[in-house]
N, C-alpha and C positions, 0 to 999 in steps of 0.2 A: 635520527639523522644528525651528522656532525658537519661543522663548517671547516673547510680546508682552504688555506691561502696558497695560491699557486703562482708560478711563473712558467709560462708556456710560450712556444714558438708557433706562430701561425704558418701552416704548411703551404698556404696559398700565397701570402704576401711576404712571408719571412720576418714579420714584425714580432717582437717579444711583447707579450701581453701579461699583465699582472692583474689578478683578481681573486675572487673567492668562489667556492662551489660547495654544494651540499651533497653528501653521500654517506653511505653506511660506514665505509672505511676508506683507507687511502687507495687501495687497489681499485675500488669502485669509482672513486673520484677520477683516477687516471683513465679509466675506460670511458667515462663521460666526456673527458677532454678530447680523447682520440676520436670519438664520434663527431665532435665539432671541428675536426681537422686541426686540433691543437696538440703539439707534442710537448708533454710535461718536462720542464727543466728542474723545477723545485716544487716540493709539496710538503706542507706542514700544517698541523691542526691550528686553527685560529682560536684565539681567546674569545670567550663569549662576550657579546656586546650588551650594553644596557638596554638597547632597543629590542633585543630578542625577547625580553621579558616584559616589555611595556604593553599595556592593554591596547589592542587595536580595535576593540568593539566600539560602536557608536559612530556617529556621522562626522566626517571631516568637514570643516567649514569651507564654504565655497571659495573664499579669498585664498586660502592655502592651496586648494585644488587648482585654482587658476595659475598661481605662481609655479606650482609643480609642473603642470601641463605645458606652460609656455617655455619654461627652462628646459624641459625634456625635449621639446620640439627643436629648440635652438641647438642643443648639444648633439642631437642626432643629425641635424642638418650640417653640422660642422664635421661630421664623419665619424663620430664616436659610436661604438657598438651600444646596443640598448642597455646591456648590463652596466657598462662603464658610465653611460649617461645617467642611469638611475643612481648609481653610486655618487656621482658628482652633484646631482641635483639635491641629494639629501643634506649636504652642507649648507644649502641656500635656504632651507626651510627652518623656521623657528618653532613651530608647533610640535610638541612631543609626539602626539598621536600620529600626525602626518609623517614625521620622521620614522616612527616605528613601522608604519605601513610601507613606506619606500624601502626601508631596510629589508623587510620580508619579501617585497616584490623583487628586489635585487637578488636575494638568495634563490628565489624560485626561477628567475630568468637565467641565472648562472648555472642552475641545475638542468637547464635544457627546456624549461617551460616557456611557451609563448607568453608575451606580455598580456594579451587579451585573456588568456586562460588564468594567469595569475591574478588579474583584476577581479575575476569572478568570485574570488574568496572574500571580497569586501563589498557586498551588495549595498550596504548602508551608505558607503561613500561614493561608489561608482555605479551608476544606474545602467540599465540595459542599453540605453542610447550611447553612453560613453563606451561601453565594452564593444558594442556592435561596430561603432565607427573605428575604434582601434583595430578590431579584427579585419575590417575592410581595408584599412591602411596597411596592415601587415600583408594582406593578400595582394594588394596592388603595388607594393613596394614604395608607397608614398606616405609612410607613417609620419614623417615630420610635418607634411602638409596637413594631414588629418588632425594631428595634435594641435597645430596652430589654429585650425578652424574650430576645434573643440574649445580652446582657450578663449577665442573671441566670443563663441556662443555662450559660454559660462559667464563671461563678463557682462554681456548684454542682458542675460536673464537676471543676474544679480542686481544690475543697475535698475531695471524695470521694477523688480520686486521691492527695491529700496524706495523708489518713487511712490509706488502704490501704498506702501506702509506709511510713508510720510504724509500722504493725503488723508489717511484714515486715523493717524495717531492724534492729530490736533482735536478733532471733535470728540474722540474718546477721552482725552485729558480733561476737556471742558465738562463733559458729562460726569466724570468722576468727581471733579471739584464741586459741581452742583449737588451731587448726591451726598458728599461729605458735609456741605453747608446745611442741606436739608436735614441730615441726620443729627447735626449739632443742635439745630433749632428744635427738632422734635424731642430730643432727650434732655435739653437744658432749659430752653426758653418756654416752650409750650406748657410743660407741666407746672411751672410757676404761675403762668397766666391762668391756667385752668383752676388752680386753687384760689386765685384771686376772684375769678368770676363766680365760683361756687358760693363764696361768702355773700355775694349780692343777691342770690336767689332769684335772678331774672332769667327769662328765656333767652337763648343765644342763637345767632344766625346759623344756618346750615353749614357754611364754610368753617366756622369756628368749631362747631360740633364735630365735623369730619376730621379736622386737625387734632382735636383732643382725643378722638377715638384712635387715630393712627399712633399718636404719642403713647397712649396707654398700651397699645399692642407691643410697642417697642420696649417700654420701660417696665411695665407690670406683668405682661404676658410673654416675655421674651423666651421662656422655656418652651412655649408652644410655637411662637413665631419663628424662632431660629431653626428648630428641626424642620419645620414646614418649608422654609426657604431652602435649606440644604437639600431636602427631598425634591423640591421643584427643580433646582439647578442640576441635581444628579439625573433626574428624569429627562430634562432637556438635553443634557450632554449625551446620555445614552441613546436618545432618539436620533440625535444628529449623527451618530455612528452607524445607524441602520441604513440600508439602501434607500428607503423612502426619505429618511432625513437628509441624506447626502444629495438626493435629487432635488428636494425642496430648497436646500441652501443654494445649490447650483442654479436653480431657476430664479431665485431671488437676486443673485448676483447679476444675472443677465437681463432682468426686467425692472429692477428698482432704480428709478432716477434719484439723484444724478449719477450714481455710481455705476449704473449699467453700462454707460458708454466707456467708462474707464476700464472696466473688466473686459468688455468685448474687445476693445483695441489691444489690451494686454494679451488676451488669448490669441488674437489674430497674429500678433507679432511673434508669440512663442511658436504657434503652428508653422508660420512661414519660415522662421529662423531654423527651427529644428528640422523640418522637412527639407529645406534647402541644403543644410549641412549633410544630412543623410544621403540625399540624391547625389550631391557633389562627391561624396566619398565612394560612390559606386554601389550603394546598397539598393536592391530592387525596390520599385515603388510600393509593392504590396507589403513587403517587410517594413519599409520606411513608415507607411501609414499605421501599421500596428504599433511600432515604437512611438510614433507621435501621439497616438491615442493614450499610451501610458503616461506621457509627459504632461498632458492636459489635466490640471487639477480641477476638473469640472465634469460631473457625471453626465450632464445633458450633452455637452460637446463630445465627450467620449463616445456616447451612443451614436451621435451623428457621424463621427469619423469611422466607427465600426460599420455602419450602414454604407458609408462612402466606399470603404474597402471592399465590401461585397459587390457593389456596383462596378468598381474597377476590375474586380476579379472576373465578372461576367462579360467584360469586354468594353465597357463604357469608358469614355475619357474622364479623367479626374475633374476637369472643368465642368463637364455636364453633371457629374455626380454632386458637385458642390452647389450647383444651382437649385437642387432639390432640398437642400438643408434649410432649416428655419432660422438659425442664428448666425451662420457664417455670412459676413458682409459681402455685398455684391462685387466689390473690387477684388476680392480674393480669387473668385472664379474667372474674372476678366483677365487679371494678370497671368494666371496659370494658363489660360487659353492662349495668350500671346506666347508664353514659354513653350507650350506644346507645339504650336504652329512653327515657331522659329528654331526649335531645338535647343533653347537656352533656358530650360526649366529652373536650374539652380540659380542662375543670374536673376531671373524674374522674382524668384522667391526671396533672394537676398534684398532686392530693391523693395519688395513688398514689406519685408520685415523692418527695414530701415524707415519706411514711410510710417508704419504703425507705431514704431518706437518713438518717432517724433510726435505722432498724434497722442501718445500716452503723456508726453511732456505737457502738451497743450491741455489735455483733459485734467491733469493734476492742477494746473493753474486755474482752470475754469471752476473746478470743484472748490478750491480754496476761496475763490471770489464769491461763490454762491453760499458756501457753508458758514462763513463768518457772520454775515447779517442774520442768517437763520438762527444761529446759536445765540447771538446777542438778544434777539427777540424772545427766544425760548427762555433764556436766563432771566430776562426782565419780567416775563410772565410768571415764572416761579417766585421771584422776589415779590411781585405784586400780590400774588396769591397769599403769601405769608403775611404781608403787611395788612391786607384786607381782613384776613382771618383773625389776626391778633388785635389790630387797632380799631376795626369797625365797631365792635361791641362797646369799646370805651367811649367813643363819640355818641353811641346810642344811649348809654347810661347817663352821660353828662347832659345830653339833651333832655332826657326824662327828668333829671333832677332840677334842671333850670326851669322847665315848664311847671313842675310841681311846686317849686319855690315861689314862682310868680303868682300862682293861683292862691297859695296860702296868704301871701301878703295882701292881695286885693280883698279877700274875704275878711281879713282882720280889720281893714279899714271900714 
């Protein structure tokens, strides 16, 4: 396929349009333009762009996707054709991969392909929800409204994910620091103390013996310990990729305090926001529920949504199906019930999503308040363990020497 730059006259409006189109040859390009009610005025091969050879594999970052989606919605709303809007939005994006994707989308649309069909070529960047909503927007003639809604949804999801990561990263950093300190003590301090205590030939407390044993595993038997740790980590990671492992991780997220409330509210917000966007775009409720199930990164909740879909398929109301679930919070079914009765399902879902997004903010603050003193106590306990294990025998040996010295003096007199 070759790229041709053309100038054509729109038979309907009489406007002169400049653009590019993909075809096997110049005659085929002219026929494609005529099918689009465009009369070719000029046609010439276009020089290859650097973006045509740029690698488009891999996932595009959410922030670049949000900018692209919002700009595309604005340009289409201003009256530009989809191909022209795509071409204009490319200059507003800095990421090379995103530019390459937009470039190829532009070529496909100029060749007569629907935008939703062109997006299907990049499943790593545009998921099924994105493509389905674009397809619904094309069918309804409200593509710019759908794209604006998609941009809002992507922004909200990115914001929530960032807050959840922020709540989890602090304890992870503290734990890593503790492990590094413990590793330094085990490899540098404890071996020296062990040699010192061996020269005394006295029995040592259990804590000290345990520290010396762990230290020897790290320093002397590392060629056994290291492969064993690698094997354990590999085994755990492999298990977590299995269906049983995914379900267990999903259950831990939903049941382990204090993080369970954070994850539950995050999933409720994602469920409501995604379902509300899909319903507002005109996608049928059954298809919307299937797409929502794919968006929930939790095997337990996916299973509940799948059961919910079957219930709705059999004629039961969505609010009733929600009441039978184990993990969906009661407010979800109550708000959806109001939406069903009033005919304002998408509005109720948007309100519900906004409510739970605010709840996620509060949950993050609560976790930060709880986790800091817990980590301080844990860190203090680890330090105390090291101090007791290292210094307690010293005091014991000093006490024995003092008592022994006192006895010798009295017997001499």
